[in-house]
N, C-alpha and C positions, 0 to 999 in steps of 0.2 A: 424355389417353391413359392406358389402364390396362394393367397387365401382371401376370403371376403368375410368381413366381420360386421355384425350389427349389434348396437348397444342402444336399445330404445330410450332409456333414461337420459341419454346424451343426444338423442335425435340423430344418431349415427346409423346409417343403413347401407349395406353392401360396400363398406369401405375396403378398398383393395390394399392388401398388405403383401410385402415380399420379404422372404427370409432365405438366407443361404442354406442350401441343403447340407446337412451334417454339421450344423453349427454348435452342436453339443456332443460331448464324447460318447462313443458307442457303448460304453459300459454303464451309462446312466440307467437307473432302474426306477427311481421315484417319479411319478407323474407320467409314466409312459403309456401311450396308446399304440398297440400293435395293429398293423393292417396286413392281413395275409390274403393277397388277391389270387393265390393258387387254390384257395378253398372257396368254392362258389355255392350259392343257394338259389333262391327263386328269382325269376326275371321280374323287373318292374315295368308294368305295361302302360300306366298312365296316371296323371294327377289332374284334378280339376274341381269343379263345383256344380251346383244345381241351378238350372235355368227355371226358377220358380216364376209364377205370374207376378208376385210382389217385386222381385228383382227386375223382371222385364218391364213392368209398369214404370218403375223409377228410371230405368234406362231410357224409356221413351221421353222422359222429361229433360234429358240432357241436351246441351247444345251439340252441334256437329263436332266442334273441337273437343268437347268433353267425351263424346262417344268414341272418337278416334283415340284419345288418350287412354280411356278405359280399356278398349279392346287391345291396344298395343301393350299395355302394362299387364294384362292378364294372359293374352293368347299368343303374342309374338315371342319367340325364343330369343331373338336378337335384342329386342327392346324391353321385354317383360319377363313373365314367369314361365312362359312356354306351356301353358295349360293345353292338354290334348284329350281330356276326358270330361264327361259331364252327365248329368242326370235330368230327366224330365219327369213330370207327373202326369199320369193318365187320369182324366177328370181333375177336379180341384184338389188342393191340399190345404194344410193349415196356413200356408203362406200364399194364399190366393186372395183376390179382392172380393170374391163371392164364393158360395158353394154352388158348383155347377157340374153338369155332365154333358156328354156330346149327343145325347138322344132325348127325345121327348118321353115323358112319363108313360110307362107301360109298353114301350116299343119292344116286342119280342123278336122281331126279325131284323132290327137295327136299320130299318129303312130311313129313319130320320137322322142317322149318324152324320155329324158335321163337326169339323174342326174350326168353324168360324170364330169361336171364342179365342182359341189359341192364335189365330191369324192376326188378332189385334195387337198383341204384345209379344207373346212367347216366340212365335215363329220368326218374326223379323229379328229378334234378339239372337236367336241361334244362327240365323243366316249371316248376320254380321260377324259373329265369332268364327264361322267357317272361313271367312275371308282372311283371317289373321293367323290361323293355326300353322299354316305351312306344311301340315301333314293331316291325315284324316282325324277329324274330331270324333272320337268314339263316344257313343251315347247309350246309356241304358235307361229304362223307363220303369216307374213304379206306380201302382195305384194306391190311393189312400182309402178309397171306398168305391164299390160299385154303385150304380144308381139306387135310390132308396127302394124302388119297387122290386128289386132283385134280392133284398135282404129280409131276414126274418123279423128284424125290429122296425122295418119300414122307414128307416131313417139313415141318412149318410153319416151320422155322428154316433158316438158312444158304442162303438163295437158293433155287435150283431153279426150273425153268420150269413153266408150266402145261401139262399134257398136252393133246395135240391133241383127244382124245375128250371132254375136259371144258370146252372153251372156250365152247361154247354154254350148258352148264349153269352155268358161272361167270357168264356174262352175265345169265342169268335170276336168279341169286343176288342181283345188284345190284337187280333189279326187285323181288324179294321183300322185300329190306331196306327199300327206299323205301316200298313199299305197307304193310308192317307198321308202320313208323314213322308213316305217315299215320294209321293206325288209333289210334295213341297220341296223336294231335293234334300231331305233330311233322312239319313239312314240310322235306324235304331238297331243296335247290335245285340242287345239283350234286354230281358224283362225280369223283374222280380215278381214273385207271385203276389206279394202283399207287403206294403210298408208296415213294419211293427205289428205283426199279427197277434202278438200277445198283449197289446195295450188297448184298453177301452177308453178312448180319449174323448174330451168334450168337443173335438173337431172331427173331421173326416177320419173314419177308422173302420176296420172290419176284422173280425176275429177268426182265426184258423187254429185248430188243434194240430199237432204234428200229423195225425192221421188224416185230417181234412186237407192239409197242405199236400201230403203225398198223393192222396187220391186225386186232387185237382190237377196235379202235374201229370200223373200217369193216365188218367181216364179222359181228361178234358183239354188241358192246355197243350201238352205235347202232341196229341192227335190233331188238334185244330191247326197248330203251326205246320205240322207235316202235310196235312191235306191242302194247305194254302201254299205249299212250296217254300215254307220258311223254316225248314228243319235246321238251318244254320244259325237261327236266333238262339242265343244262350238263355238258359233258364237259371235264375238266381233264387235261392231259398233263404228263409229266415229274415234277413234285412232288418235285424233288431239287435238288442244289446249283446255284448260279448259274454256277459255273465252266464248265459245259457246257450251259447253258440254250439258247444260240443254236444250237449244234451239234445238240442233240436236237430242237429245234423245227423246224429246217430239214429234218432227216431225216424226222420223223413227218408234217410238213405237206406233204411233197412230193406226196402224193396229193391231188388236188383234192377227192375225196369226203371224205377225212379233214379237210382244211383247212376245208371247208364246215361240218362237224359239230362240230369242236372249238371250245369257247367260250373257254377260258383256258389259260394256261401257269403252273404253280405252280413256285416256287423256294424253296430253303432257303439257309442261309448258312454251312454247315459247312466249306467249302473256300476261304474267303477272300472278300474284298469283291466283286470282279467286278461292280460296279454297272452297268458298261456292257453286260453281257450282256442283262438285261431291256430296256434301251434298244434294242439291236439287234433283239430280238424284236418290240418295238413298231414300230420303223421298217420292218421287212421284212414283218411279217405282220399287224400291227394287232390282235393278240389282247389280251384282258384279261390282266392280270398280277396274280398273287396271291403275296404273301410268305406261304407256307403253313405254315412252321414255323421257329422259332428257339428256342434255349435255351443255357444254359451250365452247366458242372458246379458243384456246390454248394460246392466248396472254393475257388472264386475270391472275390476281394474284391467285396462286393456293390455298391460304388460304381462300380468298374471295369465290372462286368457291366451296371449301369444305363446307363453311358455307351456301351457297345457297342450296347445296344438303341437308345439315342437316335440314334447314328450310323446304324445300320442302317435304322431307320424313315425318318429324314430323307433318306438317299441313295436308298433304294428309291423313295420318293415322287418324288424329283427325277429318277428315271429311269423314270417312267411306270407304276410299280406303283400299282394302285388299291385294293387290298385288303391288309390286314395281319391275320395270325392267329398269335398266340403259341402256344407248346406248352402244357403243363399249366397249367390255371387255379389249381390248388392242389396243393402237395406238403408233405411233412413236413420237419422240421428236418434229417433225414438225406437229403433229396432223393429220397424214395420215397413210397409203397412200390411195388414191382414184383415180378414173379415171378422165379424163379431163372434165367430166360433159357436154359433147356435144355428138352428135350422132357418131362422129368419135372416134374410140378406139385408145388408146396409148399402152396398155399392149400387144397387138399382137406383137409389135416390141420389147417387153421386157422392155419398159419404163413405169415406174409407176409415175403418176403425183402427185406432192405434192406442196402445196402453203400454207405457215404457216398462211397467212391472212385468209384462208378459212378452216384451220384445227381445230380440236376439241380436248378437253381434254378427256382422259380416266382415270379411277382410277389407272391403271398401264400403264406406258410408257416404250417402248423399244428404247433405244438410238442406232440408227443404226451406229453411229460412234464408240462409246465405246463398243458396244455389251453388255450393261448392262441393267437390269430391274430397273425401279424406281417405288416404291410404293408411290404414291402421297398422300397428306392429304385427298383427296376425298376418297381414298380407306379406310382410317381409320374412317372417319366420317360415311360412309355407314356401316362399321363394328360395330359401336356403336349400331346399330339397328340389323343387320342381324346375328351377332355373338351370340346375347343373346336372340333374339325373336325366339322361336321354331315354326315350322309349326303347325297351329291349335291353337296358342295363341289367346286370346281375348283381345281387348283393354278395359281398365278400365278407370274410371273417374278420372280426376285430376282437381284441381283448383290451382291458384298461386297468390302470392302477387304482383309479378313484371312481367309485360307483356313484358319487354325487354328480358326475358328468353323464350325459346321455350321448351315446355315439352310435353311428351306423356308417357303413361304407359300401361303395359300388364300383364296378368296372363297366364303363360305357361301351357301346358297340364300336366306337372309334378307338378304343384302347385306353382312353383317359380314365383316371381313377379319381373318385370323389369321396372325401370323408367329411361328415357333418358332426360337429361337437357343440353341445349346448351346456352352459353353466347356469343353473337356476338358483344358485346360492348367493349369499351376501359377500362371499370371499372371492379374491382372485385365485384361480387355480391353474397349476401348470398343465400344459397339454404337449407332451414330448412325443411327437409323431415318429414312430419307428416303422420304416418300410424298407424291405430288402436289406436289413441290418444297418441302415443309416438313420440317425436320430436328428430331428429338426425341432428346435425349441419354439413353441408358441405359448402365449399366455392368454388365459380366458378371464377377462374382467367379470365382476359380478353381473348377473342377469344379462348374459350375452350369448350369441350364437355365432358360429363360424363355419364356413365351408372351405375346406382345404383341397386344393387341386394337386394331386400327386403325379 
């Protein structure tokens, strides 16, 4: 039996270990992790991150050798993490260099619609990733805000609802974005109605009540996609914290017409664990579940952040989530760049706003002073899942002796089986893997993660 172990405190990553199957007596009970691959749950469809403008801008600064290294280590299954899933933003987001839209102010028929802004950094970034995936790169897209003239507060920031007279126009805006991205050779597979519709942020945001979200899906977005021949495009609702994911799903999916059209429910992690929330959505509504955004502030301890990621991915999968999408693929050592998060732009003058107190971690950081890439512990902890779980794998059942460990397991389409075990404690803990009645002894050092191939 083979395993791959990472211990960030020792700078050990993906260290290969080999152990003889059945090296501990079959009657052993303490420390046992059972893997039952005859009991199966949801398929795992994809893992990846977001192609934000901030990430794309930093990517443009890399040398050709660094770009190749970055792409291989993220998107190649043979040489990297095997990412095959990603997110784009419609108009700007909080991790853009500017607040921007694709149309001129007041354009009601979208005659000025242009992706020229995205052609500068984002589209080349995505096209490079497509060269390395080795399989289709599945992308979904989320808006942070409609153009200001379409909103009741006449601003792209601080929430504000979509004006009644612009709902149909905004739905067609989604269609134009999808079609224009198609012309660039980039296929969008799904869209969420709104990123974080329950948050009134100091950056791009837009508010939707459950009733407004349901109405927009049923009366505007779904018909616009259908009319454009895009009925295959999935619609994702909520795209916000797990804390209220069941409440929101219950309210939005109350309409049979909406329930029939909605493909998935997206969830974030910023208001606590609430892992049972997605489970309730799965049990009651049977929708696909997407972990659509997670990140931490740059000032946190990187090993602690990596363990938060490991716990989140493990427990999301254990509660029927089938897709994982991290936030920014690449950020600077300051956790940026991003715009000044007010209506006044700074990037027009060639100034990019950065404030480490508001910056975020990405799995890969680019040091703008040394011009070097840093692959953080977050990168490796995500990799203990994405590198080994193939698209189309199914989660299988596990039980464990010690609930200080986080565990989850999968059966890949090729028949191979994968068990991930994470120890976030200060102690060395036993991990006796029992599969088909055979016990194999592994040890989990403090603050370590291991992928076991069964």
